[in-house]
N, C-alpha and C positions, 0 to 999 in steps of 0.2 A: 475684647466685647467692649472695651472702653468705644470704640470708633464706633459702634453696632449702638451703642445706646447713645451716640450725640452725633451724628454723622447730620453735617459737614462737622469737622472739630480740624483745628491748624494745630501742628506738632506742638508748639509752646503750648496750647491750651491743653493738647494730651501729654506732653511732660509735668504737667504742673499737675491734674488729677491722677494722675500714678505714679506722684513724688519719683520721678526719674529725671534725672540732667537729660540735658537738650540733645547731645552728642548720643548717647544712647538710644534716646528717640530717633535720631535720624539714623542708624544702623540699624533698628530693626524695623522701622518703617521702608527703608531703600531692601531689603531681605525680603519682608510682605509684600514689594510693590513687583520684586524678582518672581516672586512664586504667585502672584497673579492673585492675591488676595487684599491691596489697596490700591487705590490710585490717589496720584496727586496732581493737582491742579492750585494756580498760581489763584488767589483771592481777587476778584477784581474791585474789590473795596480798599483791598491795600495790596500792592503786590511782593511785598515783605513775604510777605505768609502764603504758607500756602496750607489749601484744604482736604482733607483726607476722607476718603471712601472708601466703603466696601466695592470690590466688585460684585459680580453674582458667582464666581468661585468663592469666594469671602465669605458671600450670604448662605449657601451653601451648609458651609463648615458653624456659622451661630449656632443652630441646635443644636451639635456635637458638643460643642466647648460648654453650652447651657449644661446639657448631661453632666459634662464631668464633672462641674463646677456644684451642679448637687450632690453627685456624690461624694465629694470631698466634704459637703457641708453635712452631708447627712452622718458622716462618719466623722467627723469631729465635735458633732455634737452628743455623741451615743451618751447617754447616760447624764445629760445637762438638761436639767430644766429649761422653759422657753424664759423664766425670768432672772436666772443664773445666767444664761446665754443674752441675754438681752442687757445689766449689766456686763458681764465682760466685755462688748461689743462699744458700750456707753466707756468703762474703761482704756479699753487700747482708742479709742476717739479720744480724749483728750491727753494718751501717752501721744498720740501724733498729732495731736494741734500743737502741744508741748516743743517737740522736737523737731517741729516747721514753723513755728513762730519767730518770724525774722525780724521781729522788733526787740527781741531778747538776745539777737548773737551780738 
């Protein structure tokens, strides 16, 4: 979904957005590319980077992924008010920021 939401995106940007190391991202992209969901193109502005795009097959599965994510979200929100859920997301965002803040490491 991260590629669909920010296409084109570099592998480096994708790694950063998903908090995944570059090696893991590269392996996942290679697999998605082999399955014809993603294609890589050299960035014309900077050939050191590859831009990632969804293929037609990749675009076809986006609605299915969105539906699956919506079901998971609905299940995890069961019995939680919008206010409490918003607070939870804010707290988790703060925790994530604290864990990824490079200045303090």
